[in-house]
C-alpha positions in Angstrom: -0.1 0.0 -0.1 1.2 3.5 -0.7 1.5 6.2 1.9 -1.9 8.5 1.9 0.4 11.4 2.0 1.8 10.5 -1.5 -0.8 12.1 -3.9 0.8 14.2 -6.5 1.0 13.0 -10.2 4.8 12.9 -10.3 5.1 10.8 -7.1 2.3 8.4 -8.3 3.9 8.0 -11.5 7.2 7.4 -10.1 5.8 4.5 -8.1 3.9 3.2 -11.2 7.1 3.2 -13.2 8.3 0.7 -10.6 5.2 -1.4 -10.9 3.2 -0.2 -7.8 -0.2 -1.5 -8.2 -1.5 0.8 -5.5 -0.1 3.8 -7.2 -1.9 2.6 -10.4 -5.1 2.1 -8.4 -4.9 5.6 -7.1 -4.4 7.1 -10.6 -7.2 5.1 -12.0 -9.5 6.3 -9.0 -8.5 10.0 -9.5 -8.8 10.2 -13.3 -11.1 7.4 -14.7 -14.4 9.3 -14.3 -13.1 12.3 -16.2 -11.9 10.2 -19.2 -15.0 8.2 -19.2 -17.3 11.4 -19.2 -15.3 12.7 -22.2 -15.6 9.3 -24.0 -19.2 9.3 -23.6 -19.8 12.9 -24.8 -17.8 11.9 -27.9 -19.2 8.5 -28.7 -22.6 8.4 -27.3 -22.3 4.9 -26.3 -21.6 3.8 -22.6 -20.3 0.4 -23.5 -18.0 1.5 -26.1 -16.7 4.4 -23.6 -16.2 1.9 -21.0 -14.2 -0.2 -23.3 -12.0 2.6 -24.5 -11.6 3.7 -21.0 -10.2 0.2 -20.0 -8.1 0.2 -22.9 -6.3 3.7 -22.0 -5.4 2.2 -18.5 -4.4 -1.1 -19.8 -2.1 0.9 -22.2 -0.6 2.9 -19.2 -0.1 -0.3 -17.2 1.5 -2.1 -20.1 3.9 1.1 -20.8 4.5 1.8 -17.4 8.2 1.4 -17.2 8.8 3.8 -20.0 6.1 6.1 -18.8 7.1 9.8 -19.4 4.7 12.5 -18.4 6.0 16.0 -19.7 3.0 18.0 -18.3 0.2 16.6 -16.1 -0.8 13.0 -16.0 -4.4 14.1 -16.6 -3.3 15.7 -20.0 -1.2 12.7 -20.6 -4.5 10.4 -20.1 -6.5 12.6 -22.4 -3.8 12.4 -25.1 -3.8 8.6 -25.0 -7.6 8.4 -24.9 -7.8 10.8 -28.1 -5.5 8.7 -29.9 -7.7 5.6 -29.2 -10.7 7.6 -30.4 -8.9 8.7 -33.5 -8.1 5.0 -34.3 -11.9 4.1 -33.7 -12.8 7.0 -36.1 -10.6 5.6 -38.8 -11.9 2.0 -38.5 -15.5 3.5 -38.3 -15.2 5.5 -41.6 -15.5 2.1 -43.4 -19.2 2.1 -42.1 -21.3 4.7 -43.5 -24.0 4.3 -40.8 -21.5 4.6 -38.0 -19.8 7.6 -39.8 -23.0 9.6 -39.7 -23.5 8.6 -36.1 -19.8 10.0 -35.4 -20.5 13.3 -37.3 -23.6 13.9 -35.3 -21.9 12.9 -31.9 -18.8 15.3 -32.9 -21.2 18.2 -33.2 -21.9 18.1 -29.5 -18.6 17.2 -28.1 -16.8 19.4 -25.6 -13.4 19.2 -24.5 -11.9 21.6 -21.9 -9.2 23.6 -23.5 -6.7 22.4 -20.7 -7.1 18.6 -21.9 -7.2 19.8 -25.7 -4.2 18.1 -27.5 -4.1 18.9 -31.4 -1.8 17.2 -33.8 0.2 19.7 -35.7 -1.1 18.6 -39.1 -4.6 18.6 -37.8 -4.2 22.2 -36.6 -2.9 23.3 -40.0 -6.0 21.7 -41.9 -8.3 23.3 -39.3 -6.9 26.6 -40.2 -7.0 26.1 -43.8 -10.9 25.5 -43.5 -11.3 28.5 -41.4 -9.7 30.5 -44.2 -12.5 29.3 -46.5 -15.0 31.4 -44.7 -16.0 34.9 -45.8 -13.8 37.7 -44.0 -16.2 39.0 -41.4 -17.5 35.2 -40.5 -13.7 34.1 -40.2 -12.9 36.9 -37.9 -15.9 36.3 -35.8 -15.4 32.5 -35.6 -11.8 33.1 -34.5 -12.6 35.6 -31.9 -15.2 33.2 -30.4 -14.1 29.8 -30.9 -10.3 30.2 -31.1 -9.7 32.9 -28.7 -12.7 32.1 -26.6 -14.3 35.4 -26.2 -18.0 35.7 -25.2 -20.4 37.0 -27.8 -20.8 40.1 -26.0 -17.0 40.8 -26.0 -17.2 40.0 -29.8 -20.0 42.4 -30.1 -18.1 45.1 -28.5 -15.0 44.5 -30.7 -16.9 44.2 -34.0 -19.9 46.3 -33.6 -22.1 43.4 -34.8 -25.3 42.4 -32.6 -25.1 39.5 -30.7 -27.7 37.6 -32.6 -25.8 38.4 -35.8 -22.7 36.7 -34.3 -24.6 33.6 -33.4 -25.8 33.3 -36.8 -22.3 33.7 -38.2 -21.0 30.9 -35.7 -23.8 28.6 -36.6 -23.0 29.1 -40.4 -19.2 28.9 -39.9 -19.5 25.9 -37.9 -21.6 23.9 -40.5 -19.2 25.1 -43.2 -16.1 23.8 -41.4 -17.6 20.6 -40.6 -18.8 20.1 -44.0 -15.3 20.8 -45.4 -13.7 18.0 -43.2 -16.5 15.5 -43.9 -15.9 16.2 -47.7 -12.1 15.9 -47.3 -12.8 12.4 -46.3 -10.8 12.5 -43.2 -12.9 11.0 -40.5 -10.4 11.5 -37.5 -10.2 15.2 -38.0 -14.0 15.4 -36.9 -12.6 14.9 -33.3 -10.6 18.0 -33.8 -13.4 20.2 -35.2 -15.5 19.1 -32.3 -12.9 19.9 -29.7 -12.4 23.5 -31.1 -16.1 24.5 -32.1 -18.1 22.5 -29.7 -21.7 22.7 -30.0 -23.6 25.9 -31.2 
């Protein structure tokens, strides 16, 4: 058993690297519910979310000896779970009905910015899609969804009414989502959803 005073990610990960099962159990207890909640938000399937959750921690245990956590363990877990979901998306792309389900689910996904991990190539593709928007719509979208400003703040900056801003965001979101669906890259839907969320 580990000492109750040992609770930081760094200490627990250090013990985990040496095969400490109690440290592994503590980390699972601390973070499994958060990962599970995000998986459900994306996949809309409790059984599948539970399956991927277990796979996340199986991978952590299997790779414990080489575990390298550069930031927080929570962010590391989100990164592992995102990679698993991306793999699932790629496999599901072969199934048209499942792909339609994933597109609908992605439109409702929200991931906290602290946990957001975007591959460099995906970030480039996202900005290429944003660049296809009309100038004013592009500016409003960036202010709201990339910079995280409220509609009221953007209204003051641009002189555009809140209702018009909402209309721009709705149309921009649909345009960007359509852009990636037509591109044939199913995995990028995760990135779209993480950035634009639901509208």
